[in-house]
N, C-alpha and C positions, 0 to 999 in steps of 0.2 A: 808500039803503044796501041791499046785498044780504043774503040770509039768513045767509050765512057770516060776513060782517063783523059783523052785529048780534050774533050769538051769541058771537063771540070777544071783543067789547069791552064787552058789557053788564056783566060783572063789574068791569071797570075803571071804568066810569061810577059804579057804586054805591060802589066803594071811594073814588074821588076825592071824592065828596060827603061821605062820613064823614070822610075825612082833612082836608078843609078846615075842618070843624067843630071838630076837636080839635087843630089845629096850634097850638103854643104859641109859635113863633118862636125857640125855643132852638137851640143848636148841633146840627146833624145828628149822629146817632150812628153812621151807617154811610155816610158821604159816599163816593160812587162816581161816577167819570166813565167812561162807556162810549163809546168811540170806534169808530165803524163804519168798515169798509174804504172808503177814498176812491178817487177816480180823477181822472186829469188828464193833461196834456201841455202843448205849447206855448201852447195857448189858455187855460190856467189849471188850477187844482185845486179840487175841491169835497170838503169833509170834513163829515160829519154825525156826530151822536152824541146822547147823553142823559146827564143828571146826575140821580142818584137817591140817596135815603137808605134804601137796602136793602142788606143783606149779600149778597155774591155767592151765586148759587144753588149748591146742592150738586152736585158732579160726578156725571155719569151713570155708573152702575155696571152691569156685566154681571149679568143675572139678578136685578136688583132687583125688589121687589114692586110690586103695583099701587098701593098707598098712596103709595110714594115717587114714582112717576111722576105720580100725580094731584096731590100737593102741589107738585111742581116746576112742573107745567103751570099750576096756578092761581096760583102765585107769579109767573108771568110777567105776570099782569094786575093783581095787587093791588100795584102799585108806589106808592112815596111819592116822586113826582117833585119836583124843586127848581126853581122858577122864579127868574128874575132873577140867576142865578149868573154872575159875570164870569169869562171864560175867555180865555186866550191860546193861539191855535192857530199852530203853527210847522211849516212844511214847507219843507225846503231852506233857502234864504236869505230866505224870506218869512214874515212873521208878521202876524196880524190879531187884534184883540180883538173878541169877540162876547159875547152874553148869552143865556142860555137863555130860552125862551118859557114860557108858562103851563103847558105840559105837560113842561117840563124838557128840551126838545130844543134843539140848536144847529145852525147851518148856517154854515159858513165858506167863503168864496171867496178864493183867493190866486193870486198870479202869480209863482212862483219863477223866477229867471233860468236855473237849471239843475236838471234832474231826472234821477235815476238810473232806468234801466229794467232789469228789468221792475217793480221795486218801489222806492219811495222811502219812507224812514222819516221820521216826524215826531212831534210831541208835542202834547198838549192839557193845559193846566195851569190851576189856579186862580190868578187874578191879583187882588190886592187882598183885602180882608177879606170874609167872608160869614158872617153869623150867628155870629160868635165863632170861626170857624175860623182858626187861626194858622199851623199847620205847613204846609209845601208839599205840594200834591197834584198829581201829574202822571201821565199815562198815555200809553203809546205809541200811535201810529196808523200804519197802513200805507196807502200810496197805490199803486194799480195804474197803471203808466205804460207804455202800449204802445210797444215799440221800433220802429226802422226796419224790422226784419225781419217785422213783423206784416203779413199779407196782407189780413186782414179781421177784424172783430169778430163776436161772437155775442151776441145778446140773447135771453134765454130766460125764459119764464114758469117757475113752480115747481110749484104745485098742479096735479096731473093732467097735467103735462107731463113732469116728471122724478120727482116724488114722488106715489105713489099715495095720493090723498086721498079720492076719492069725494065731491067737492064737490056733486054733484047729489043725493046721498043724505044729507040733513042729519043724520039720526041717526048714520049710519056716520061721517060727517066729524067730528062733535062727539066721538064716542067715541074715534076714533083720535087726535084732537088732545089730548084730556085724559088718555088713558091710555098713549100711546106716548112714545117718547124718540128722540133722535138715533141711538141704537143699534138700535132695534127697527123704526123706520119703514122702509118698503120702496120702493126706486126701481123704475121700470119696467125690465124686462129689457133689457140692452144700452145703456141710456141713458148710464151713466158712461163706458163705453168709446167710445161715439160722440162724447161731448163732449171726451174726451181727444184723440181723433183730429182733431176739428175744431180744437181749440186748438193742437195740434201744438207745445206748449211755448212758443209765442210769440204766438198770436192771443188777445186778451183775451176773457173771457166775463163778461157782465153778467147778473145774475139780477134780474128786475123782476117784482114780484108785488103784488097788491092786498091781501095779508095785512098785518096790523098790525105795526108795529115791535116790539111785545112778543115776537114770534116770531123776532126776529133771531138770538139766540144759538142757539136750536134749529136754525134753518135752516143756519147756518154749521157747527154741529156735525154735522149730517146730511151736508153737502157733503164735509166732511173725512173722516168715517167711511166714506162710500161712494165715495171717491176721485174725486169730480168736481173739475175745475179750480177753484181758488179765485179768486174775483173779487168785485167790489162786489155787495152785495145791497141793492137799493133797494125799500123797502116804503112803507107809508103810515100815517098816524095819522088816525083818524076824529074826533078831538076837538080837536086842536091847531089851529095857524094854517094859512093857505092853502098854504104850502110843505109842511107836514106832510101835508096832505090831498091833495096833488097826485095826479092820476090817472095810471094807467100810461102813457097817451099822453104826458103831460108829462115823465115820467121818461125815456122812450125818446128824446124830442126833445132832452132835456138831454144824453144820451149822444152822439147824433149831432153835436150842435153843439160839444161839447167835444173831439171827435175827428174833425175834418173831413177828415183824410187817409185815413180808413178807410171802406170799404164794409162792410155788415153783413148777416148772416144772422139772420132772425127765426124763433124756434121757440116755438110755443104749443100750445094744445089747443082742441077744439071745445066744451068744456063751458060756457064763458061768453062773453066778448066779444073774445077774441084775434083772430078773423078780421076783425072790423070795425075794431078798433084798428090792426092791422097794415096793413089796406087804407088807412086814413087816413095812416099813416106813409109808405107807398110813394108816395102821391099828393103829400104835402107835402114830401117829400125826394127829388125825382127823381134817379136815378143813384146813390143811396146804398145800395140794398138789392139783394143778389144773389139771394136766394131767400126764400120764406116757407114754413115747414113747420108744419102743423097736425095734431097727434095726434088721432085719432078716439076720443073717450071718451063720446060722447052715449048716454044711455039709449035715445033714439029717433033713430037716424041718419036717419030719414025726415022729421024736423021741418022741413027746408028752410032752416035758418038759415045754415049754412055755404055751401050751394049758392046762396043769394041773393047772397053775396059773390063766389063763384067764377064764377057765370054772368054777372056784370056786370064781371068783371075785364078791363080793357082796357090792361094794362101788359105790358111785355116781361119783367117779373120773374116767374119760375116761382112758382105757387101750388100747393102739394102737400098734399092731404089724405092723411095717412099712417096706415096701420093699426098700425104699430109702429116701433121704432127701426131695424130692418133696412130698412124701406122708405125711411126718411130717408137711411140710409147709402148705399143703392144710388143714389138720385137725386143725393145730394151728390157721390158718386164720379164720376158721369157729368158733373157740372159742373166737375170738377177741384178741388173744395174739400177733398178728403182727400189 
């Protein structure tokens, strides 16, 4: 586990231990189904989410104080998740029953016969009884469905790729995570405009990060507020089952396999493992990647980690170490991606 992940989930570990000791088994007071944006096409649909016994977080307000931001940030990790909840997930004309795991997460795979693009609506609802709950509980879910006009897809990291995080400076990263909000956190200059132009209103964008699922609402709020193209945000859980803990590599492979008609552009940064992960994806999925862009954010650009990947690069796929969004834009334009 990396430094960033350990710091972000330690609060959740401690809370879970206390919660399990005090759980009475009574009816949940604030039963809530959080359905994450799904994705799919002719090969099938995947929908994920989580069921919690927590009131919805307070909305982010312009000019709110440090205390409000800190309480909201900590509230993302002190969750009262609900295991063993029976759910019915419906997308189009397909439905499947699933059950939440020990951390309250669910994962549904469906094969609707017809899907609307670019978005298909669905529902996730409580089916059967659960700890005395009687009234119906249902929440909508949206599924990104690339249409026939899509030329390619974009897979992007988040931290230090589009969102200025300072992941290599642990103190700075922790301070920004706990005291910032979707309204105050800063994107890299030109990143939103670049992504809008790459998406061109038809090419799907998938955001894949090693951050915990606890940050899902914050990241979606950030994308909306900063005008990035909305798309599935695939994160990970460091405590739950094998699917929840899936590495970035596995999430990207899932995307490529579920959308076999699309080539992809991969965008990441030099701060952690993106160059190595993307090199593996290019090797394992020949002919599926159009270009790899790595934003340079290293504190020590001479550490040789990225160069170890680029120097051994033996693929026809361009591998570009970019200083900023403009460098990516210029190269992408030269390839005809814009």
